[in-house]
C-alpha positions in Angstrom: 8.7 8.1 -31.8 5.5 6.8 -33.4 3.3 4.6 -31.1 3.5 1.8 -33.5 7.4 1.7 -33.2 7.2 2.1 -29.5 4.7 -0.7 -29.4 7.3 -3.0 -31.3 10.2 -2.1 -29.0 8.2 -2.7 -25.9 7.0 -6.1 -27.2 10.6 -6.9 -28.0 11.7 -5.9 -24.6 9.1 -8.2 -23.0 10.3 -11.1 -25.1 14.0 -10.4 -24.2 13.1 -10.3 -20.5 11.1 -13.6 -20.7 13.8 -15.4 -22.6 16.6 -14.1 -20.3 14.7 -15.4 -17.2 14.0 -18.8 -18.8 17.8 -19.2 -19.6 18.8 -18.3 -16.1 16.4 -20.9 -14.5 17.7 -23.5 -17.1 21.4 -22.7 -16.5 21.1 -22.6 -12.7 19.1 -25.9 -12.7 20.9 -28.0 -15.4 20.6 -30.6 -16.5 16.8 -30.9 -15.5 16.2 -27.3 -16.8 13.6 -26.7 -14.0 13.8 -25.6 -10.4 14.3 -28.2 -7.7 15.0 -28.1 -4.0 18.4 -28.9 -2.7 19.5 -31.5 -0.1 20.1 -30.4 3.6 23.3 -31.3 5.4 23.1 -32.8 8.9 23.6 -29.5 10.7 20.6 -27.8 9.0 18.4 -30.8 9.2 19.0 -31.0 12.9 18.1 -27.4 13.3 14.9 -27.8 11.3 13.8 -30.7 13.4 14.8 -29.1 16.7 17.2 -32.0 17.7 20.9 -32.1 18.2 23.1 -33.2 15.4 24.3 -36.3 17.3 20.7 -37.4 18.0 19.8 -37.0 14.3 22.9 -39.2 13.3 21.8 -41.8 15.8 18.2 -42.2 14.6 18.9 -42.1 10.9 22.1 -44.3 10.7 21.8 -47.8 9.0 19.4 -50.0 10.8 18.0 -47.1 13.1 14.3 -46.3 13.4 14.4 -43.5 10.9 17.1 -44.7 8.5 17.2 -42.3 5.5 19.3 -39.6 3.9 22.1 -39.8 1.3 25.7 -40.4 2.2 27.8 -37.7 0.6 31.5 -37.6 0.0 34.3 -39.5 1.6 33.5 -38.3 5.1 30.2 -40.3 5.1 28.1 -37.3 6.1 24.5 -37.5 5.3 22.2 -35.1 3.5 18.5 -35.1 3.7 15.6 -34.2 1.3 12.8 -32.1 2.8 10.5 -35.0 2.3 12.7 -37.2 4.6 12.9 -34.4 7.1 9.1 -34.2 7.2 8.8 -37.9 7.6 11.2 -37.9 10.6 9.3 -34.9 12.2 5.9 -36.7 11.9 7.4 -39.9 13.2 9.0 -38.2 16.2 5.6 -36.6 17.1 3.8 -39.9 16.7 6.4 -41.7 18.9 6.8 -39.2 21.7 3.6 -37.0 21.5 6.0 -34.0 22.2 4.3 -30.8 21.0 7.6 -29.5 19.8 7.3 -31.9 16.8 3.7 -31.1 16.0 3.2 -28.7 13.0 -0.2 -29.5 11.8 -3.0 -27.4 13.4 -5.8 -29.4 15.1 -9.5 -28.7 14.5 -9.7 -26.1 17.2 -6.9 -24.1 15.6 -8.1 -21.9 12.8 -6.4 -21.6 9.4 -4.0 -18.7 9.6 -4.1 -16.4 6.6 -1.1 -14.0 6.5 -1.4 -11.0 4.2 2.0 -9.4 3.2 0.8 -5.9 2.2 2.0 -2.4 1.6 0.8 -0.2 -1.3 4.2 1.2 -2.1 6.3 -0.7 -4.5 9.8 -1.9 -3.7 9.0 -2.5 0.0 10.2 -6.2 -0.2 6.7 -7.7 0.0 7.4 -10.5 -2.4 10.8 -11.2 -0.7 9.0 -11.4 2.7 6.2 -13.6 1.5 8.2 -16.2 -0.3 10.7 -16.6 2.4 8.0 -16.7 5.0 6.2 -19.5 3.0 9.4 -21.4 2.4 10.4 -21.2 6.1 7.1 -22.6 7.3 7.3 -25.4 4.8 10.8 -26.1 6.0 9.4 -26.3 9.5 6.8 -28.9 8.4 3.7 -26.8 8.2 1.3 -27.2 5.2 1.4 -23.9 3.4 -0.4 -22.3 0.5 1.2 -19.2 -1.2 -1.1 -17.1 -3.2 0.2 -14.6 -5.7 -2.3 -11.5 -5.9 0.1 -9.4 -7.9 -0.4 -9.2 -11.7 3.4 -8.6 -11.9 3.7 -12.3 -10.7 7.1 -12.0 -9.0 6.2 -14.7 -6.5 5.0 -17.0 -9.3 8.4 -16.4 -11.1 10.4 -17.4 -8.0 8.9 -20.8 -8.1 10.1 -21.4 -11.6 6.9 -20.6 -13.6 6.9 -18.2 -16.6 3.7 -16.3 -16.0 3.1 -15.6 -19.7 3.6 -19.2 -20.9 3.2 -21.5 -17.9 0.1 -19.9 -16.4 -3.3 -19.6 -18.1 -5.8 -16.9 -16.7 -8.1 -19.6 -15.4 -5.3 -20.9 -13.4 -5.0 -17.7 -11.4 -7.6 -16.0 -9.2 -9.1 -14.3 -12.2 -12.1 -16.7 -12.4 -12.7 -16.3 -8.6 -13.0 -12.5 -8.9 -15.0 -12.7 -12.1 -17.6 -15.0 -10.2 -17.0 -18.0 -12.4 -15.5 -19.9 -9.5 -16.1 -19.9 -5.7 -13.0 -21.9 -4.7 -9.3 -22.3 -5.5 -9.5 -25.9 -6.4 -8.8 -25.3 -10.1 -5.8 -22.9 -9.5 -3.9 -24.5 -6.7 -0.8 -26.4 -8.0 2.0 -28.1 -6.1 5.7 -26.7 -6.1 9.0 -28.5 -6.0 8.8 -27.6 -2.2 7.1 -30.4 -0.2 4.1 -29.1 1.8 4.1 -25.8 -0.3 1.5 -25.2 -2.9 0.9 -22.1 -4.9 -1.9 -20.2 -6.6 0.0 -18.4 -9.4 -0.6 -15.0 -11.0 -0.2 -13.3 -14.3 -1.4 -10.2 -16.2 -5.0 -11.4 -16.1 -5.3 -10.1 -12.6 -4.8 -6.6 -13.7 -8.0 -7.0 -15.8 -9.9 -8.2 -12.6 -9.1 -4.9 -11.0 -11.3 -3.3 -13.6 -14.0 -5.9 -13.7 -14.6 -6.1 -9.9 -16.4 -2.6 -9.7 -18.4 -3.5 -12.8 -19.5 -6.6 -11.0 -20.4 -4.6 -7.8 -22.6 -2.5 -9.8 -24.2 -5.3 -11.6 -24.8 -7.8 -8.7 -27.0 -6.5 -5.9 -25.7 -7.0 -2.4 -22.3 -8.1 -3.8 -19.8 -8.2 -0.9 -16.7 -7.5 -3.0 -14.4 -7.5 -0.1 -15.2 -11.1 0.9 -14.6 -12.9 -2.4 -11.1 -14.2 -1.6 -12.1 -15.0 2.0 -14.9 -17.3 0.8 -12.7 -19.0 -1.8 -10.1 -19.7 0.8 -12.7 -21.1 3.2 -14.1 -23.3 0.4 -10.8 -24.9 -0.5 -7.8 -24.2 1.7 -8.8 -25.9 4.9 -6.2 -28.6 4.6 -3.5 -26.1 5.1 -2.1 -24.7 8.3 -1.0 -21.3 6.9 -1.9 -19.3 3.8 0.5 -16.6 2.7 -0.9 -13.7 0.5 1.5 -11.7 -1.6 -0.3 -8.4 -2.2 0.1 -6.0 -5.1 1.6 -2.5 -4.5 -1.7 -0.7 -4.5 -4.8 -0.6 -2.2 -7.1 -1.9 -4.9 -9.7 -4.7 -4.9 -6.9 -7.4 -4.6 -5.4 -5.9 -1.6 -8.8 -5.2 0.0 -9.7 -8.7 -0.4 -6.4 -9.9 1.0 -6.9 -7.8 4.1 -10.4 -9.2 4.7 -9.2 -12.7 4.1 -6.3 -12.4 6.4 -6.2 -13.4 10.0 -3.0 -11.3 10.4 -1.1 -8.8 8.4 2.6 -8.2 7.9 3.7 -4.8 6.6 7.2 -4.6 5.3 8.7 -1.1 5.5 12.2 -0.1 4.6 13.7 2.4 7.2 13.6 5.5 5.1 11.6 8.7 5.6 9.8 8.3 2.4 8.6 4.8 3.2 7.8 5.8 6.7 5.5 8.5 5.4 4.0 6.2 2.8 3.2 3.6 5.4 1.2 6.3 7.3 -0.9 6.9 4.1 -1.3 3.1 3.7 -2.5 2.8 7.2 -5.0 5.9 6.7 -6.3 4.3 3.6 -6.8 1.0 5.3 -8.6 2.6 8.1 -10.9 4.5 5.7 -11.8 1.3 3.8 -12.3 -0.7 7.1 -14.6 2.2 8.4 -16.7 2.1 5.2 -17.1 -1.7 5.1 -17.8 -1.8 8.8 -20.9 0.4 8.2 -22.2 -2.3 5.9 -20.9 -5.4 7.9 -20.3 -4.4 11.6 -19.2 -8.0 12.5 -17.3 -8.8 9.3 -13.8 -8.5 10.3 -11.3 -9.5 13.1 -7.5 -10.1 13.0 -5.2 -12.0 15.3 -2.2 -9.7 14.7 -1.1 -6.7 12.7 2.7 -6.4 12.5 5.2 -4.0 10.9 8.5 -5.6 9.6 11.6 -3.4 9.0 12.8 -4.5 5.6 15.9 -3.7 3.5 17.8 -2.6 6.6 21.4 -1.4 6.1 22.8 -2.3 9.5 25.7 0.3 9.0 23.4 3.3 8.1 23.1 5.6 11.0 20.2 7.5 9.4 18.2 4.2 9.2 18.9 3.6 12.9 17.3 6.9 13.7 14.2 6.0 11.7 13.9 2.6 13.2 14.0 4.2 16.7 11.3 6.7 15.5 9.2 3.7 14.1 9.6 1.9 17.6 8.4 4.9 19.5 5.4 5.4 17.3 4.3 1.8 16.5 5.2 0.1 19.8 4.4 -3.6 19.9 3.1 -3.6 16.4 6.8 -3.5 15.3 8.5 -6.8 15.0 11.7 -6.9 17.0 13.8 -8.5 14.3 14.6 -6.6 11.1 15.3 -8.0 7.7 18.8 -6.8 6.7 20.2 -6.3 3.1 23.2 -8.6 2.3 25.2 -9.3 -0.8 24.1 -12.9 -0.5 20.4 -12.1 -0.6 20.8 -9.8 -3.7 22.9 -12.6 -5.4 20.3 -15.2 -4.8 17.6 -13.0 -6.6 19.9 -12.5 -9.6 19.9 -16.2 -10.0 16.2 -16.5 -9.6 16.5 -18.4 -6.4 15.4 -17.6 -2.8 17.8 -17.6 0.1 16.6 -21.0 1.3 17.4 -22.5 -2.1 21.0 -21.5 -2.2 23.2 -24.6 -2.0 26.5 -22.8 -2.4 27.7 -19.5 -1.1 26.9 -16.2 -3.0 29.4 -13.4 -2.2 31.4 -14.0 1.0 30.5 -16.8 3.5 30.4 -14.2 6.3 27.7 -12.3 4.3 25.7 -15.5 3.5 25.7 -16.5 7.2 24.7 -13.1 8.4 21.9 -12.9 5.9 20.6 -16.4 6.8 20.7 -15.4 10.5 18.6 -12.3 9.8 16.1 -14.3 7.7 15.6 -17.0 10.2 15.2 -14.6 13.1 12.5 -12.8 11.3 10.5 -15.8 10.2 10.9 -17.4 13.6 9.4 -14.3 15.3 6.5 -14.5 12.8 6.1 -18.2 13.5 6.0 -17.3 17.3 3.1 -14.9 16.4 1.2 -17.7 14.7 1.7 -20.1 17.7 0.4 -17.5 19.9 -2.7 -17.0 17.7 -3.2 -20.8 18.1 -2.8 -20.5 21.9 0.3 -22.9 21.7 2.8 -22.5 24.6 6.0 -23.7 23.1 8.6 -21.3 22.0 10.3 -21.1 18.7 14.1 -21.7 18.6 15.6 -19.7 15.8 17.2 -22.0 13.1 20.9 -22.3 13.4 22.9 -21.1 10.5 24.8 -23.9 8.7 28.5 -24.3 9.5 31.2 -25.6 7.3 30.5 -29.0 8.4 
């Protein structure tokens, strides 16, 4: 096949992929043809707020202090928007002063920047990053999700088409080129309250080639601090920043690691991924050693955690590898694994995240099991963040919705 013919077929394939994704988003979100966030039934809303269902019904009924919600169906049960839940949460904290209801960090608590990184593709980095960001927004934190991967999977999950909805100057590309020193022009709101995004597209792949040129051209250019400085200049109104890193240890990932106050490394429990993770750690160690020679006081992290991802709970071989990982990584390994379920795979096929599903995908048992795994993982990470802030309260794992 001649290159000209191959080029045509590849271009056609790219167009088909883009059109297919647009149709899926339009079909799943008709009649608005754009992604939107679902309502939350009382059982989920109570879990998100950390109150009982009866107490939530009491304070939101007609004439009560926090009257809100939409009465659904003949049974007069209420559903709530996430904006309404955030309003109740803030009101409860203002009324009681109870730390359980406080989400926003105070001036003494530093901005937490969580890098989700692993230089091996297919390790569930984007799945981990997007669900962590959405979980934290559900809980009431102010979150900024930054897509550092030129494949822009995180961007797509928020309903944006990287090729048509995002211009290069609306990504981190100008920041890495030295044309901007903040994120002000590339932060955009999402349909999730308290969750903004810095999108990505293929322009970021060009930045990987331009960064070494810039390093040679600019004397004393600290290439590893570009992202950290941009975040510090424009993201201080957030509580948590979540970085979705590319599957490589290039300039993007190095910047993410040096911008991060904590790192999450998703690792599927296979021997190939276990070995690859060791190489990732070795390369990170070498990069940190080289930078430390130039900037001895330039980096500290509050936590570095390994997440077991894509866990098949019935696979005995995986259980052996998980035991091996626990023996070698100790307290670096998060206790809760993220399991693979039919419902999680089904949500991805519909261009939705698990937290956006408003009906069951696959069997209800699979759906409930997947939600339980997801909430347990994210609650554990939230606990790690609270510990970094020296907060004493514990995190209660969100209850899975019942049939109510």
